[in-house]
C-alpha positions as CSV (number, residue, x, y, z in Angstrom):
1,M,22.1,2.5,4.4
2,L,25.4,2.3,2.5
3,L,27.1,0.9,5.5
4,T,24.5,-1.8,5.8
5,R,25.0,-2.7,2.2
6,V,28.8,-2.8,2.6
7,E,28.5,-5.1,5.6
8,A,26.0,-7.3,3.8
9,A,28.4,-7.5,0.9
10,F,31.4,-8.5,3.1
11,R,29.2,-11.2,4.8
12,A,28.2,-12.5,1.4
13,M,31.8,-12.7,0.2
14,K,33.2,-14.3,3.4
15,S,30.5,-16.7,4.5
16,P,30.8,-19.2,1.7
17,L,34.6,-19.3,2.3
18,M,34.0,-19.7,6.1
19,E,36.6,-16.9,6.7
20,R,35.0,-15.4,9.8
21,P,36.5,-14.4,12.1
22,I,40.1,-13.8,10.9
23,F,42.7,-13.0,13.4
24,H,45.8,-11.4,11.9
25,H,48.8,-10.8,14.1
26,L,50.9,-8.7,11.7
27,E,49.9,-5.2,10.6
28,H,50.7,-5.9,6.9
29,R,48.4,-8.9,6.9
30,V,45.6,-6.8,8.3
31,Q,46.2,-4.1,5.7
32,T,46.3,-6.8,2.9
33,H,43.0,-8.3,4.2
34,I,41.3,-4.9,4.2
35,F,42.6,-4.2,0.7
36,L,41.3,-7.5,-0.6
37,C,37.9,-7.0,1.0
38,V,37.6,-3.5,-0.6
39,L,38.8,-4.8,-3.9
40,A,36.2,-7.6,-3.8
41,Y,33.5,-5.1,-2.8
42,H,34.4,-2.9,-5.9
43,L,34.2,-6.0,-8.1
44,L,30.8,-6.9,-6.6
45,V,29.5,-3.3,-7.2
46,A,30.8,-3.4,-10.8
47,I,29.0,-6.6,-11.5
48,E,25.7,-5.3,-10.1
49,K,26.1,-2.1,-12.1
50,R,26.8,-3.9,-15.3
51,C,23.7,-5.9,-14.7
52,L,21.6,-2.8,-14.0
53,D,23.0,-1.1,-17.2
54,Q,21.8,-4.2,-19.2
55,G,18.3,-3.9,-17.6
56,V,18.9,-6.9,-15.3
57,H,17.7,-6.1,-11.8
58,T,19.3,-8.7,-9.5
59,S,21.6,-8.8,-6.5
60,W,25.0,-10.3,-6.0
61,A,23.5,-13.0,-3.7
62,T,21.1,-14.1,-6.5
63,L,23.9,-14.1,-9.1
64,R,26.1,-16.2,-6.8
65,E,23.3,-18.6,-6.2
66,Q,22.6,-19.0,-9.9
67,L,26.2,-19.5,-10.8
68,S,27.0,-21.9,-8.0
69,T,25.8,-24.8,-10.2
70,H,28.4,-24.1,-12.9
71,Q,31.4,-26.0,-11.6
72,V,35.0,-26.6,-12.6
73,V,35.8,-30.3,-12.3
74,T,38.9,-32.6,-12.4
75,V,38.5,-36.1,-13.8
76,V,41.3,-38.5,-12.9
77,L,41.6,-41.6,-15.1
78,P,44.2,-44.4,-15.0
79,A,46.1,-45.1,-18.2
80,A,47.3,-48.4,-19.5
81,N,50.9,-47.4,-19.0
82,G,50.5,-47.0,-15.3
83,Q,50.2,-43.2,-15.3
84,T,47.1,-41.2,-14.6
85,V,45.6,-38.5,-16.8
86,R,43.9,-35.5,-15.2
87,L,41.3,-33.6,-17.2
88,R,40.3,-30.2,-15.7
89,T,37.3,-28.7,-17.4
90,S,34.0,-26.9,-16.5
91,S,30.6,-28.4,-16.5
92,T,28.2,-27.5,-19.4
93,P,26.7,-24.0,-18.7
94,E,23.0,-23.9,-18.4
95,T,20.8,-21.3,-20.0
96,I,20.8,-19.0,-16.9
97,H,24.7,-19.2,-16.9
98,H,24.8,-18.1,-20.5
99,E,22.5,-15.2,-19.8
100,I,24.6,-14.0,-16.9
101,Y,27.9,-14.4,-18.9
102,R,26.3,-12.5,-21.8
103,T,25.1,-9.7,-19.5
104,L,28.6,-9.4,-17.9
105,R,30.3,-9.7,-21.3
106,I,32.5,-12.6,-20.3
107,P,33.0,-15.9,-22.2
108,S,30.8,-18.8,-21.0
109,E,33.9,-21.1,-21.2
110,V,35.3,-20.2,-17.8
111,I,38.3,-22.5,-18.2
112,K,39.8,-24.1,-21.2
113,P,40.2,-27.9,-20.8
114,V,43.6,-28.8,-19.4
115,R,45.1,-32.3,-19.6
116,T,48.1,-33.4,-17.6
117,W,49.8,-36.7,-17.2
118,A,51.3,-37.9,-13.9
119,P,53.0,-41.1,-12.7
120,A,50.7,-43.4,-10.7
């Protein structure tokens, strides 16, 4: 049963990134890939455990689905001097996002707004 859960977790992590299949030709890349998958799995389990400890019975797939609507966006605006300003910020978190962030004890502001100027 644990093997099935691990396989499902790897599918859940890789499918949205369209990372299947991955063909590595160098041994150190294979080892790195396995390490990152195991690290991601540990993060997934830690998130689910934190939720269970707070009395929230949900799965990683459900959390991912609920958080998918909280986006980081970049707005590009032309300036009068011929340059462009890029504003990178997150969308306004919804109630469900605030509840998840509170449960996981992380700030709901996922990224502080960043403003950069660039030549046109």
